[in-house]
N, C-alpha and C positions, 0 to 999 in steps of 0.2 A: 664817175672818177674821172679825175684827171691824173696825169703822168709828171713828174719833175722833169726837168730839161734832160739830164742825164739818162734815166731810163726810156724817155721818148726817144732818145736818139738811138740806144742799143736795141730796142722793141723795133724801129726801121731800120736797123743795118741787119739784124738777122731775118727780115721778111723780104719778097718778093714786090714787084712794082704792083701788085693788087692787094697788099696788105696780109698776106697768107704767108704763113711759116713753113717754107716747103725745106726744110733742114736734114741733113744728113748726120748721123749719129757714128762717133768712132772714139769712143772712150773707154770702151772695153779693156782691161788691164787683166786680171787673175784668169778669166775664161779663155780670152786670145790667148797669152802663151800656152795654158794648157792644151788648146785647141792646135797651136802650132808645133806642137811637139816637145820632145824631152829637150831638144838641144837648142830650142828656141830662146834666146837671152835679149838684152837690150837692145843690140844693135837689129835684131830681126824684128822684134817690136815696133820702133820706130821706122824701119824701113816699109813696113806694113802699112803703118800710118801714113807715112809722106806718101806712097803710091794710091791710097785711098782718096785722099785729099786731094794730091794733083788732079784727078781723073773727075771725082764725082763733082766738087765743088763747081765745076764749068757746068754743073746743071742743077745745083741747089743753093738756095738762098743764104744758107749757112751751113756750119759744122760743127758737131759736138766734139771736141776732146779733150784729154785730160794733161795737166801740166807735167806730168811724170815722164811722160814718153812721146806728147803730143805736140810738142813749143815748135819741132822743127817741121812737123806737119802743119802747123797753124800757117807757118810762114813759105809754105809752098803751096797753101790755098791759093783759088782762083780770084784775081781782083774783082771787088765788088761783093762776093760771098763773106758774109758777117762770121763771127767767132762767138761760140759758148766754151768757157769753160767749167769743169766740174771740181767740185770744191771737196767730195769726200773721198776717203778711201774705199778703193776696190773691195767688194764683199762684206763680210760680217763675221763675228765670232760664234761659231757651232758650238760653242761649248757653253756659253752663256744662252738664257732664254731671252724672246724678245727681239731677236736680230737688230740689237743696237747699232745706230750709226755713229760712225766717226769722222773727225776732220782732216785732213793731210795736213801732217806736222809741219812742215816747212813754208806753208800757202795762207794767207789771208784774202779778203774779198779783194784791198787796197793791193796787194801783190799781184793778184788775178788781173785785176783792172792795168796794171803797168805792164802785166806781160801782153796787154792788147786784147784780152777780154770785152766783149760788147754787151754779155750777158753773162752772169753766173748760175751754175745748175748743181743742184743738190740732188741724190736719190735718196729717197725713205723707204723701209719697210714697213707696213704699218696694217696692226690686226683690230679691228674695232673690237674684238673679242679681248683681246690682253689686258692683263690686269690695269686699273688704274694708275699704280705706279709706274709700270712701264710705259703706258701711254701719255702719262705727265711728264717723264723724261725726254721723252719726242715731240711733247709739244713747246718745252721750253727750248730745246734745240733749236727748232725750226725757228721760234720767236729769236733768238739770238741771229742765228743766222740773216732773218730778215731784217733786224736792225742795223747787221752791218753791212748789208746792201744798203738800205735808206741812207745810212751815215757816208756812205761812199757815191750814192746817187748811179747805183748800177739796177738793173732789171734783174729780176729774182725768177728763175726758174724752178719748180718743184716736180721732181720726177718721184712719184706715188708709184710702188709696186704692192697689192694687197696679198695677205695671205691668212691662212688659220693656223696655228699651231698645232700639230700632227695630223694636218691633212693633205692628201694626195692632191696636189692643187690641177693634176693632170685628170682628174677624176670626174666622172657623169656627178656623183654627190657635191663637189666643190665648183664644179660649173653651173648647180643650181643657187648655189650661196653667192656666186660672184657678183651679181648686179648689187644685190644690196650692201655688198663689202664696198665695193665702187663708190655708190652713192654717199654711204656713212662717211669715206675718208674726203670726198667731194664736200660735202657739207662742213666739215671740220674745216681744212686749210682754207676755206674760203673768207672764212674768218680776218677781219683787217687785224687783229695782232698778228698773224703772220707776215705780213708785208709782202705776200706772194702775188706777184705781176701776172705769171703765166702757167698755168697748170699741164704738165706734163701726164697725161694719163694712159693708163689700159684700157681697152675698149671692154665694156662692161658684160661683154658676155664671150663665151669659147665658140668660137667656129666650127670648130670639130663637131660639136652637139647641136649645132641648128640644122634641123631638118629642111630640105629642098635647097641646099646649096652643095657645090662644088665642094669645098672643104669637110662636107659631112662624114664621119667615120663608122657611122651605123646606131650609134647612143645617142638618144635624143634627149636634151635638156629644155630646149626650147623649140615653138613653130618659128617659123621666119616671122611670121606677124607677132608674135610674142619678144622674139630679138629686137625687131624694130622699136617696140614699145619701150625696150630697157635701154636703146641708145637716149629716146625722147625724154624718159621718165630721168634719167642721169644728167642729162643737160639743163634740167631744171634746178639741180642742185648747186649750182654755181652761178655768179654773175661776172666772175672772171673768164678771159680769155682762154680756152684749154684745146690741146694740142694731142694727138695720138700717138704714141710709141707702136713699135713695130712687134715688140717681145719676143724676137727669136722666131717668128714664124714665117714660110717660105713667102717669097716675093708674091707668088700665085695667091696664097691664102691673104696677104696684108690687101691686095688689091681688091680680091672682092670683099674683104670686109670695107673698104673704104666706100664701094658701090653699094653695100648695104646701109651705111651710114646716109649716104647721098638719098637712097632710096628712102630712107625714114624723116629726110626733111631737117635733120639737126645742123644746126650753126656752128660746129666746128672750125677751129682756127688755124688748122694745117697740121703738120707731123714733125715729129723728129725719127727718121727711119734710120736703122742701123742694118742690123746683118741680114734682114730683107733684102739688101741691093748688094752686099758683098762676101755673105757667109760662104757661101758656095764656092767661091774661089780659096777661102783657107787652106784647103788640101792641095791645092794647084802650088799654093806658095811655100807649104810644106813639104811637098815633093818633088816640084821641078825647078823651084827658086821666082828669085823677084821680076826675071823679064817674062816669064810664063805668067805669073800673075799681073803683071801690067798689062799684057797682051789680052787675059781674060778680062779684067776691068774694062779695058776699053771697048770691048764688044758686050760680053755679058752683063758687066755692071754697070754701063750706060743704058743697055736696053731695061734693066731692073729699075733703075730711078726713073728713068723717062716714063717707065709704064706706072710709078708712084705719083709722077706728077701728072698724068694724064688724069687719074683719079682726083685729084687735087682741084680740078677746075669746078669741083662742086662745093670746094672749103670757101667759106665767109671771112672778109677782112677782120682783123680787131679794132679797125679804127674808132667803129661806131662805140663800143664798149666805153674807151677811153677818150671820148669825146673829140677824136682827131679828124 
């Protein structure tokens, strides 16, 4: 596979010197506003994002931001750190079935690129078990965005979060189904019609249900060996570069997850890590203000991202996949 010049330049811009994507994520909007408290408004969201960008991009190959509140944070990032911009609206309409996605009203791929994006990211909730009609809507939606990214010669990151309608995604039952859900959507969105350049994925297991790990909470869905096999089997489902998201777990759990990936021998290409680096600072910002949060970021936040970066020594460059 070969990349066009714009896509290649964008992927290089968000990667470290080893060809690994070691990126921070700060595109949370609705969930962040809720976490910051009832009095949080535009000013607080912007200040929070700027602080994260200023501090963590010193240690990240790139940062993922939203264009709604994140443009000032994009301008505040460390020189040499790339920029991904999110194109989707936050959340989904819970009154409708299917967790249908929507794009930001006042943005286009061209406008995101003009705003400085090296790469464009969208988030898609996907259930292989949903009706054909719902999933065809999503397939066509991703195809349109892929075409828009091709037309503007910019790299396209597709973030996918699996689910099953009516299931408790924190349950043992769902943990047992999760590997097949992840494998199914990896196979689907690897197809060339979508134009995806990098898949941003959940890990195919839930560490809280892996026997023999520090993250284990007492109910087993898989042994350690089975969990590693799920990593290996899912990696076979795509020929695209893929990176892992932290999915809101703690820094310790995400670090242990990456250790297990390394032990499994899977050649993943990096991470886009958000809450595992800065989430513990949210109550500090909410209760004590910006200065206290900045102090926390420069101490605990830096330790968190360096902990993740240490685990990324086992990640593989994406260069060979695209013949670079």
